[in-house]
N, C-alpha and C positions, 0 to 999 in steps of 0.2 A: 837271839839264839834259843832263848827259853821257849819261845813260841814254836819254833821249828822242831825242837826236841820233843815238845809236847805233841806236835802233829805226827812225828815219827812213831811215838809211843802209841798214839791212838790208831795209826794205820796198822801197826803190828798187832794191836789188840783186835782190830777189825779182821785181819787175816787169820788170826788164830781162831777167832770165833767162827769164821766161815769154814775153816778146815776141821774144826772140831766136830766130832760126831756125837758129841754129847748134846744134851737138850739146851745147852746154854747158847742162845742166839740173840742177835740185836733185834730189838723191836722196830716196827715200821717207823715209829716216831723218832727213834735214834738215828735211823738211816736218813730220814729227811733232815734232821738237824745237822748231820755230818755233811750232806750234800750242800745244804744252805751255807754252811761254814766255808766249804771249798769255793762255792760261787762267790761268797762275800769277799774272800781273799783274792779272787781273780785267778785262782789256780785251775778252775774248770769252767768251760763255756758250754752251755746247754740250751736247748730249745724246748719249750714246754709243748706238750700236745694240747689239743683243744679241750680234752676232758681233765687235764691237769694231773693225771696219774702216771705219766711217763715223761721221760726226758730223751732228747735227741741231741747228738753233737752235730755241728755243721757238716762234718765229713760224712757222718751217717746219712744226713739228709740228702747230700749230693749223690751218694751211692744209691739210695732208694729212688731218687728221681730218674737216674740213668737206667736203673733196673726196670722201672715202670715203663719208660720210653721203649726199651727193648721188648718188654712183654707186649706192648700195644702196637708193635710193628713199625716203630719209627715215627709215630704221630700220636700225641696225647694232648688233651685239653688241660690247661692249668687248673681249672676248677675241679676236674676229676682227680688230678694229682692231690689237691688239698684234701679232698674227701678220703682218698685212699691212704695217704700218709697220716692224716689226722692232725696236722699243724695248721696254724693260721695262714691264710692265703698270701698275706704280705711276705712271710718268710719264704714261701714257695716262689713268688714272683722275684724277690730279691736274689734268691739262690739261682733261679733260672737265668736271670740277666747276667749274673756272674759267670755261669757256665758258658753261655753263648758268647760272652766276651772273650773267653779263652779258647773256645772250641769252634773253629770256622765251619765245621760240618753240621752245626746246629743253627736253626733260626727260629724266631718267634713270629708268627703271623696270625693275626686275628684271634689272639688269646690261646694259640696252640703252639706246642713245641714240636718241631719237625726236623728230622735229620736228612742228609743228602741221599741216603739209601732209599728212603721212602720216595723222594722226588724222582730218583732214577726209575723206581718201580712204576710211578705214575707215567713217566715218559714212555716206558716200554708198553704200558697198556694203551696209551694214545697211539703209538706207532702200530700196534696190532690192529686197533680199530681203523686207522687210516688205511692200512694195506688191504683190509677187507672191503671197505666201502669206497675207497678212492678219494674221499673228501670228508673232513670233519669240521664242525663249527665250534669254535672255542667257547662261545656262550653256552652251548649245550653241554660241553665237557665240564664247564664250571659247576653246572647243576649236579653232574654225576659225582664229581670229586669234592663238592662243597667247598670250593676254593674260589677266590675272586677271579674275574676274567683277566684283569691286568696281571695278577701274579701267575696265573696259569699260562698267559701269553709269554711272560718272561721265562718260565720253565721251558716252553717249547722253543723259543728263540735260542736259549743257551745250549739246548741239546739237539738243535736242527742240524742234520748232516752227520751226527754221531749215533745217537740212539734213535732219533726220529728221522725217517727218510721221506722227505716231501718238500713242498715249497708253500710259502704264504702268499695269499692273494695280494698283489701290489696295490689294488684300489681299496680293498677292504681287508685289513690285517687280521680280522677275526675268522678267516676261513683258511683251512689248510688242505692242500691238494698233493696228490702224488703226480709224478711226471707222466706216468702211464695214463692217469685219469685225464690230465690236460690234453694229451695227444689224442685219446679216444674222443674227448669232447670236441676238439677242433675238427676231427675227421667227420664226426656226425653233423656238426654245423655246416661244414663245407658241402657235404652230401645233400642235406635237407634244402639249403638255400639255393643250391645249383639246380634242384628239381622244381623249384617254384616258378610258375609261368604267369602269375597274376599278382596284383598287390595283395599282400597278406599281412595282417597284424602280427608283429613279432611276439606279442604276449600269447597269442593262440598257439604259435609254434613252440614257444617255451613251455606252455602247459602240456602240450601234446607229447613232446619228446623229452621232457624233464631236464631241459638245459638249466645250468646254473646261471642266474641273471647277470651277475657281475662279469663272470667269465665269458658269457655269451656276447655282451656288448663290447668287451675288450677284443675278443677274437674276431667278431664280424667286422668291426672297423678295420682291423689289420688285414683281413681277407679281402675286403673291398678295395683298400688302398693298394694292396699287392696285385690286384687284378685276378685273384683266385675265384672271386664271385662276381658275376656281371649283374650289377644292380646298384641301387642307392637306398639310403634310409631317409624317410620323410617323417617328421615329427620327433617327439622326444619321449624317452622312457616308456611309460605304459601306453602312450598313444602312438608310438613309433610304428611305421608301416614299411615293409620291405617291398620295393618296386623293382622287378627285374628289368634289365635293359630292353629285352625283346618286347615287353609290354609297353614301355615308354615310347619306343620307336613306333609301335603300332598306333598308340594313342596320338602322338604328334602328327603322324601321317593322316589319320582320320580328321583331326581338328583342322589341319591345313587345307585338306580337300573340301571340307564342309564350308570353311570360311571363304575360300576362293569361289565356290559355286553360288553361295547364298548372300555373301556380304555381311554376315553376322554370325555370332556363336553365342548360344545360351550358357549361362553358368550352370543351370540344372543338368544340361547335357554332359558337362564335364564332371558333375557330381556322380552321374550314372556311370561314368567311365572310371570312377574311383579317385578323382582329383578332389581333394577336400576343399581347397581354397582356389576356386576356378578363376576369380578375378585377378589374384596375384600371379597365377600361372600364365594367364593371357598377357598380363603386363610384361612379364619376362619374355614371353614368346614373341609378342608384337611390339616391342619397345621402339623399333625403328619405323613402324608404319603409322600413318595419320588416322588412328582409330579413336573412337570415343567409348568410354565405359559408362554404360547406363546402369540403373539399379538391378536389372535381371539379365543383361546381355551386353555384348561388345559389338559395336557397329563399325563397318568398314567405310572407306571413302566413297564407294559407288552408291551405296544406299543413302549416304548423306547428301550426295549430289542430287539424287532424285527428289528428296524432300525439299532442298533449297530451291530447285527449279520450280516446284509446285507453289512454294510460298511466294517467290518473286512474281509468278504469273497472277496469283490472287491479288497481290498488292498493286500491281500495275493496272489491273482491270477494276480495282475498287470493289472487290467482292470478298468472299470468305471461303475457307477451305478446311476440311477436316483431314489431317494427315494420318489418322489411325487406320483408315482403310488402305492407305498406300503402303503401310508397313506390314511385314509378315505377321501371321497370326499369333506367334508367341509373345509379341510386344504388348506390354501392359500400358494403361493410361499414364502411369508414372514414367515409363520409358519415353513415351511420346512427349510428355511435358518437358523432361530434361533435354531431349533432343531438340525440341523447339527452342528452348531458351538458348542453347548453344548456337543454333542456326541464326537466331534473331540478333545475336551480338555483332554480326557482320555489318559493314557500312551499307547504308541505304535501307535498312529494315527497322529503323527506330520507330516508325509510325505504326508498326504492327501491334496488335493486342491479342492475347491468348485467353481463350475461354474454354471451359470444360476440359482443361489440360491438353487437348489435342487440336482445338479449332483455332485457326488464325483468322483474325478479322482486321480489315484495313480501316484506316481512319475515315476514308470516304464512306464506307459502308455504315460506320457509326453515325456519321453526320446524316446519312440518308434515314437512319432510324430515328434521329431526333427531329427531323424536319416535319413529319406529320403531326407532331405534338404542338407546334407553334400556334396553329389556328385553334386547337383545343384549349390552349392556355388563354388565348384572348376571350373565347366564348365563356369559359368557366370564370375568369376574373370579372367579366362584366356581370354575369349572373350573381356571383357571390357579393359583389359590391352593392347590388340592389336588394337581394333577398336576405342575405345574412351578413350585415356589416360587422357583426361581432367577431367574424373570422379575422378581421383586420385589427384586432385589439393590440397586436404587437407592433403595429406601424406607429411608432411614437412620432411626436411632432418634430423631433430632430431629424428622423429619417425622412419625413415628408419634406422638411425644409431643405435637406441636402439633395433630395430628388428634384425639388423645384427651384434649385438655386438660380437657374437661368431666368426665373420669373420673379416671384415676390422677393426672394432673397436678395437679388441685385438691387431692387428698389429700396429695401430696408437698409442695406449697407450704404447706399448713396445718401439716404436721409441722415444716417448717423455721421457720415463724413461731412455733410453740409452743416450739421450742428457743431461738430468740432471746429470747422473752419470759422463759424460765427463766433464761437468762444475765443478762438485764438486771435480773431480780428479785434476784439475789444481790448484796448490798452489803456495807458495813462492811469488815472485815478481808479478806473474800474478794474485794474489788474488785481488789487487786493481783494476787491469784492468777488472777482472771478475766481480767485484762488479759494476764497471762503466758500463760494458756491460749489466749487468742485469738491472741497472737503465736506461741505454739508451734504452734498449729493453723492457721498461716497458709495452708497449702495447702488446708485445709478451708474456712476462711472465704473464701479467694480463689476456691475452686471454687464456693461458693454465690453469690458476687458475679457470677462469670462466668455462672452459670446464669440469674440474674435478668436480666442484660443481654442474654443470648442470647435469652430469651423475648420481651423487648420488641423486640429487633432483628428477630427472626423475624416478629413481627406486622407491623412496618413493611415488611419485604421482601415478605410475603404481599400487603399492600395494593398495593405497587408492581407485583408480578407480576400482580395482578388487573387493574390499569389497563392494563398492557402487553398483557395477553391481550385486553382489550376493543378496544384499538387494532389489534391484529393481525387480529382478526376482520373489521375494516373494510377491510383491505388485500387486495391480490391475492396470495393465499397459494399458494405452490407446495407440492406434496406432499413436504415434507422433514420428517424426524423427528429430534428431538434424541437424542443417544446415551444420555441419561439417562431417556428416556421408555419406558414399557412399551408395546409394540406392541399396537394394537387391531385395525385393519383397514387394508389397503392401499387406495390410491386406486381401484384397479381393482375391489376387492371392494365398496367403497362405491358405485361407479358401478353395479355389477350389482344391488345391493340397491335402489338408487333406480329402476332400470328395472323392477323387479318392482312397486314401489309406484305409479309414475307412468308407465305405458306410453305415454301420449299425448305426452310431451315429446320433442323432437328429441334425437338421439343425442349431438350435440356439446354440448348443454346438460348432459347427465349427466356428461361428462368434466370440465367446468369446475366444476360443482356439487361433484363429488367432491374436486377440488383445493381448492375453497374450504372445504369442511366437514372436510377431513382434519385440520387442526390443532385446531380447536375440539373435534371429536369425540375426538381423541387426548388432549387436555388434560382433557376431561370424564371420559374413561376413567381417567385417573390418579387423580382424586378417587374415582371409584367403586371402583377397585382398592384404594386405601388404606382406604376404608371397609370393604370386604369383608375385606381382609386383617386389619384390626384385630379384626374380629368372629370370624374363623376361626383366626387365628394366635397369639392370646395364650397359648394353652397350650403352643405349641411354643417360644416365646422364653423365655430365662432371665430371672429377676428381676435387675435391675441391683443392687438393694440386697444380694441374696444373694451375688453375685459380689464386690461391693465389700467385704463383711464378710470373706470368705475371703482376698481379696487384702490387706486391712489386717493380718490376723494374720500372713500369710506375710511381708509387707513389714517388720513390726515385728521378727519373729524374725530376718530377714536382716540388719537393721540391728544388732541385738544380737550376732549371730554375727560380723559384720564388725568390731565393736568388739573382740571377743576375739582376732581374727586379728592385730590390730596389736601384740599383746604378744610375738609370736614373731619369730624371725629372718627375714631376707628370703627365704631359700630355702624355709622352712616356710610363710611367708605365701603364696607362689605356689601351693603344693600345696593349702592350705586354701581359698584364694580360688577356685581352679578347682573344688574339690569343692562349695563353696557355690553357685557359678554353675550347676553341672550338676545340682543337686538343688533347693534351695529357690527359687532365682531362676528356674530352668526351670519350676517349678510356677507361679510368678507369671506368666511369659510365656504359659504354656498357658491360664491363666484369662483373661488379657487378649485373646488371640487368639480364644478361644471366645466371649467377649462380642462382639467386633467381628464375628465370623462370623455370630452371631445377628442383629446389627444389619443386616448386609448380605445376609441370607438365604442364607448359604453353609452347607450341611449338613455337620456333623461328628458322628461317633458319640459320642466321649467325649474332652473336652479333656485329661483327666488321663492318657490313654494316647497322646497325640500324640508321634510320633517327630520328630526334626529334619526328615526328609524330608516328613512330613505337614504340619508347620508351614509349610515353604517353599511347598508347594502351595497351602495356604489363603491365605497372605499374598499370593501372586501374583495372587489373584482380587480383592483389595481395590482400591478406587479409588486413583489414582496418589498423591494427597496422603497418604492413610492408609498405603498400601503402603510409601512411602519411609521414614516414621518407624518403623513396626513392623519393617521389615527391619533398620534400624539397631539396634533393641532386640534383635532375634534374633541379630544378629552379635556383640553385646557378650557373649553367653553363652560365646563361644569365647576370651575374653580371659584375661589373667593377673591382672587387678585388677577389683575390684567398682565402682570409681568411675564408669567409663563406663556400667555398667548402671544405677546409681541415677540418674545424670544423664539418661539417655535415658528411663528410666521416668517421671521427672517430666514429660517432654514428653507421653508417652502418657496421663498422667493429666489433661491439660489439655482445654480445650474443642475440640470437633471430633473427639475420639478416644474414650477410655473415660470421661472425666469422673469419675474417682475422687476422692473427698474424703478424703484420708489425714490423720489427725491426727498432729501432730508428737509424738515421744516426749519426754515430760517425765520428771523424776526419779521421780515417783510411779508413773507407768505403767511405766517401765523396771524399777523395783524389783518391781512386781507381776508382770510377765512373767517376770523372772528367778526369782522364788520359785516361780511356777507351773511353770516349766521344770525347776527343780531337783527339785521334788516329783515331777514326772512321771518324771524319770530315776531317782530313788530307788525309786519304786514299781516301775518296770520292772526295776531291779536286783534287788529282792527276789524277783521272780517268775522271774528268769533263772537257768537251770541250765547253760547252754552256756558253757564257760570263756572262750573268746575274746570272746564278746559281753559277758560279765560284766566282764572286764577293761576292755573298751572303755567300758562304762557307768561303771565305778568311776573310771577316769581322768578322764572328763568331769565327774563329780560333784566329785572332788577339785580339779580345775582351777577350777570355778565357785566352790567354797568359798573357795579361797585368793586368787582374783583378782577375785571378784564380777563376773565376765564369763562369758557363755555361750560354748561352743565347739561347732562342728559340724565333725567331722573324720572322714575315712575310716579304716578299720582299719589301713592302712599307716602312718598318722601317730601311732598310739598310743605307739610308742617315743619320739617327739619330745615328746609331752605328758608322759610319765613323766619324761623327762630334764629338762623344764622345771620339774617339781615337786620335783626333788632337794633344792633349798635350802629348800623350804617344808615338807617332811615330816621326821619323825624318821628317823634312820638305820635303825632297825629296820623301820619301815613301808616305807621306800623299798626296803630289801633284799628284803622279802617281795614287793613289787610287781615289782621287777626280776627276781627269781627266777621268779615266776609268769609273767611275760612271756616269759622264756626258754623255759619249758616249753611255753607256747602256741605259740611260734614253731617249736619242735621238732615238736610234734604236727602243726601245719599242714604243715611241710616233709615229715614222714614220710608224711602222706596223699598228698601230691603224688608222692613217690618211689614209693609203692606203686602208684599209678595208672600209672606209667611202667614199673616193674620187676616187674610181676605175673608170678609163676611163677619167680622167681629162687631160687637155692639158699639164699640167706640169708633167705628169707621167714619162717622160723620165728623166727629171732633178732629180726627187725624186729617181728614181732607181739608177741614178749615185751617188747621195749623200748617198744612202743606202749602195751601194757597197763600197764606200769610208769608211764609218763608220765601216762596217763589217771588212774591211781589217785592220783598226786601232785596232779594238777590238781583232782580231786574233793575231795581232802583239804584243799587250800589254798583252795578256793572260799569257804568260810565266813569265813576270815581276810580275804580280799579284800573281801567284802561288809561285814565288821565295820569295816575301816579306812575305807571310804567312808560307811557309814551312821551310825556313831557320832559323826561330826563334828557332825551336827546337834544331837545331845543335848548335846555339849560346848559348842557355841555358845549353845544355849538356856540352859544353866546359867550361862554367863558373863554 
């Protein structure tokens, strides 16, 4: 109570001070303290202004907001209110929200406070504008009143029929019409479209008479369906065209008359009549008639019958006919081509061929075109086989063998069958040996098996090639020639030959006939060329069996020599292997290259005299597959070991290359070859009188005797062979061989020195020494022969 009494006392003092006319007044500070005290006690609620110098009560704020709304004509922005009243925007927004909540005549939209009186004024202005122009667009009004389109549309809908007298467009709600405007618009549309006598774009009428687009399409559809307008709409929206019924009837009558008289109708003619899609129009118009729709026109049954009759006559007489002159002038080659394709689908016309899009050629005429070339093929093949055999390089031995199967191929198969029968007939204790022989001769048996499979595979391939060739003849063949084909004639040459035979044909037909016949004639020429080459080239080609026999002997010797090389030290093995590769192995490669060259019709003089450069030139002319493998074999001759050579030679012996059937060396055949080689060396030694060569032969015979292995060595390796035999000979014989070898080396060295020092002052002494060495060599020659040749007798006696 004390506080309240104090407050009353202070209030009384405050009142007296205000009423007092004396100079005794409260200071501003005292006033602020008093108000702060009242606010602190919750007795007074105030709102500070933004400058902090004034206070407002909530009731005063509400009164000022309503006053400002009235002053601004029923619409005021909240930001403007904040600036006018001078309080924080938050207080304004909160108070406005409170006012709107209790007063339904006020709304807040897009930060503005608006009352219903203002909205009614807006509706009245919209109605005035609508009555003046007959239509208004809500989107344009929204710019005028700076209100959103949706809110303005809501205002219009709520006041439609009361303040606003009109109607909204049912298709587009954003347009407002008056009933009078709609009636005038429909009357104008009815009048304008009733006066149209030809197809007219609706967009041009709309632009000319100012029709409202949405209302126009809605009214015209209704007028057409009610029969108030005689016509139809073609197309959609901006491309829509109004076609009056009178024009459609005239159009249809003209099209029917033209089609009945001429048997066809052009699409361009319909375009000139104003029909945009003539093809679809004719399909609807003639859907019950047997017509054909070509790229540029529609053809009736009568014109089709004329073309079919002309085609049948040409096919039955075995001639050709161009249907383009039979067709009306507006027909294009594309029309003629499609019409031909449709006509040729009928039964009995499958043998016809179409050229130049409009020319029909019978199968008999095509055969007549081919016949004149048969004799030309024979003459050209004979001339090419003699003058230019390299043209036949693609005729591989397989092709020739398949072509000549009725000749040598049959004999070869008979021989193989006979060999198999002989092997099968050997039984009993020889069965194991036969099996071993078969295993040992695996390469031979494998080669035979490959040959058999290759023959069958080749026949299957030939059949497939024949079928593919028949299909290619039916296609549109361009004059391209395979790289493996022997050239016959170019397309231009074929065309010139046809012009000589058939001068009445058009020039463009010759060009397409030449392109069509190019591949069949070229393929036919391949067969003729093979046949002619087989008959004229047999004498020039080497016998495969003859080469195989030579290679078999060389290969067996190389294998045995390689076996003897393994007995020496590594450094000697390298020298002996190189010598073997450059002699016997080189002969094998020369034989293989010569055989492959004959197969591919590459001319070489004598394969035994081929130099490394000659071999490379010949190998470079082989087909890629063959060239790659033969090049590897040729490169192996420059190695230090024989293993690479033998491995690569096995590849060359396979199918697709030389197809050698090499028998594996068994013990019996190895022993036979070794004995034959030793006998040959001994016989050569007996006849030899040249000391160096005699020593060379003697060392080879002694090596083979003591190791049972053959050796093939150059003269510079004789000392290594004799040194190898040191432990196998008696000391006496070894000393004789070693001494004789020393004399041979001196003689050879002396000959070389004489060649260099000819005319020297010691010439006489050297000649004397040379004669002495020669006498000693001649004297010891018989001892060397005896040491090597008597070994056989000793072995035979033992």
